[in-house]
N, C-alpha and C positions, 0 to 999 in steps of 0.2 A: 572232841576237845573244844571248849568254848574260848574264844578270843574276845577280849574286852578292850576297846579303844577308850582309854581313860585319861585321867589327869585333867578333866574338863569340867569341874575342877577336881582336885585330889580327894577332898573330903567326901564328895558324892560317889566317887569311884570306890573308896574304901567301904562306904555304906552298902553299895551294891554287892561287893564281894562278901561282906558279912552276912547280908541277907541271903545270898545264894547258899552259904554254908548253913545258916539257921533253918532254911526251908528244904534241905535235902534229907531224906530218910536214910540215915547212916548209922551203922553200929561200929564202924571202924574207919580209919583214915581212907582206906582203899574204896570205901563206898561213895566217897565224894567225887564230884566232877574233876576232871583234869581241866584246869583253867590257866590261861596265860594272859597277863595284863600288860598293856603298854600304857604307862602313866606319863604321857608326854605333857607335863605341865607348861612347857615353853611353847605349846601350840598357840599361834596368834589368836587373839580374842575374836570369837565368832560374831558376837553382836556388833562390835566396832567395824568389822569388815562388811557385814550385811547392811549396816546403816551408812556406809560410805565414810566412816570416820577414820578408817585405816586402809592402807593399800596392801597390807600383808594378808595374803590369801591362805587360810588354814588348810585348804584342800590338799595341797602338795604334801604337807606333813601327815595328814590323816591317811592319804593314799599310801605313802611310804610305810607308815606303821601298820596299815592293814595288810600289806604284802608281807611285812615282817612277821605278823601273827600267823598268817597262812603258812609261811615257810617254816615256822616253828611247829606247825602241825594243827593249827586251829581249823575246824571244819564248819563252824558257824560263828558269826561275829555279832557282837552287841556294842552299841555306841552309848556310853554312859553320859550323854548330854543331849538334851532336847534341841537346843539351838543348832547344834552341829548337824541335825537332820536336814538343814537347808542344803547340805551337800550330799544327801542320801542317794539320789538318783545317779549322780556321777560316780559315787563310790561303789554302789551296788553293781553298776555296769562294768567298772574296772576290775573288780575282784572276782576270783573264780569260786567263791563259796557264798552261801546265803548270808545276808545281812538283815538282822531283825529291824523292823521299823517301829520304834517305840510310840510315836504319836498315832500312827494308824491303829496299832494294837490297842492303845489306850482308848481311843474314840470308840472302837468296836466293842471293847469291854464295858465302857460306860453305857452304850446302848443296850447291851445284854443285861445290864443291871437295872434297866428301866428308865434311864435318863432320856429326856426329850430335848433339853437345852443345856448345853455344857458351858459353864463359865471357864475362861482360860486365864490362869495365873502363870505368867511366863515372862521371859526377858523381852525387851523391846525388839531384839533381833528376831525372836521366834514369832512375835506378833507381826512385824513388818514382812517377814517371809510368808505369813499366812499358813504356817505349817499345821497348826491345829485347826484353823478354820477350814482348810481343805480336807483334813482328816475327818472333821465332823460332817462336812458335806458328803464325803464318800460313805460315811457310816449312816447317813440319812437322819441326822439330828441337828437341831439348831445350836447356835453358840452365841456367847456374849463376851465382851472384854471390858476391863475396868475403864472408867473415865480417866482422862489424862492425869489428873492430880492423884488419883489412886494408883495408876500405873507407875507413877514416879515413886510412890511409896514402896511398891513391890520391887522395883529396881534397887531401891536403897536397902531393902531387906536382903536381896541377893548379894549385892556388891559391898555394901558397907557393914552388914551384919555377918551373914553366913560365911562369905568368902574370907572374912577377916577373923573367923573363929568366935564370933559373938552370937548370943541368942537373938532371935528375931524380935523386932519391935512389933509386938502383937496388937498395939493400938492401930498402927498403919495397916497391918494385915487384916484386922477385923473390919476396918473401913472399906477396904477393897472387896472383901467378901460380902458385906452388906450391900454394896453397889451392885454386885452380880445377882444377889437374891432379889433386889428391887427390879432388876431387868427380867425376872422370871426364870432364872437358872435354877434347876433342881439338883444339880451337882456341879462341882468345880474340879478341874484337873490341876494338880500340882505339876505344872508343865515345865518345870525347871528342876533338875535333879538336886539343886541346892534347897529348893522348897520342900523336897522329900524329908530333909532333916528337920524342918519345922513340924511335920507330922510326928516324927520320932520324938522330938524334944517336948512338944506342947500337947501331945495326945489329941490330935484333931479327930473329929467325929466322922460319921459315915457320909456326910455331905461331900467329902473330898475323895477323889480317886487319885492315887499316887502313881505317877508314871514309872518310878523306879520299881515299885512292887509289881506293876504290870510287866515290865521288862524282865524282872527276875523270874516270874512265873513262866513266862513264855520261853525264856532261855533254858530253863530246866526242862520244860516239855520238849523243846527242840533237840535237846541232848538225851532224850529218852528217859527222863526222870520224872516221876509223879510227885509234885511238890506237896509238902505238909505244912500245916500251920497258917494257912490262909482261910479267911471266912468265906461265906457263900458268895460274896461279891468279888472275891479274888484278892482282898486286902488283908493286911495283918490285923488281928483283933486288937 
């Protein structure tokens, strides 16, 4: 049984659940995974805590929900939020079941796809925590991040557009991507699950590796299911 720590935010969690359903080879309901989702939207903001803008530590809520999922029967957990992986080591140590590490899996898949330098599109919290930088170092590939003015645009897309139910400002998005390409990045990670919705809505090309797609594929594999509907690089066509 797959347990999902979700609500971080809700739209991204819904998308992951839909993706898991779409990529499961199933002829009937019973062929699908047993999945239990904790959509704790009231979890304190991860970026605000990491940046010292809030004293509300999300870890206690995440740990409580993790144990609730395990008690419900989950045998492997997925966290539907990249920024929340700041707490990954503590959470994985506290819980008695495996917890998938989305940034590490994504960096490893990017390298397997031929990436030598990965551009990181993510929240300020994820960049401050160096979650993807460390994952890239571990995978043996280089990395780049947007210049401050372009990073501000990415944060606006995440918080002012996607989290408020609006389409992304693609002018700002394109400016950040151009910055990463100018730095020599040959791929870019959609390193915030809200940004995965940009790929879905705007039909982004193969320059991007979607962390939600990576998490979906590896979650299915961890549960003994061979995914369908992904291209050779592991993404949705």
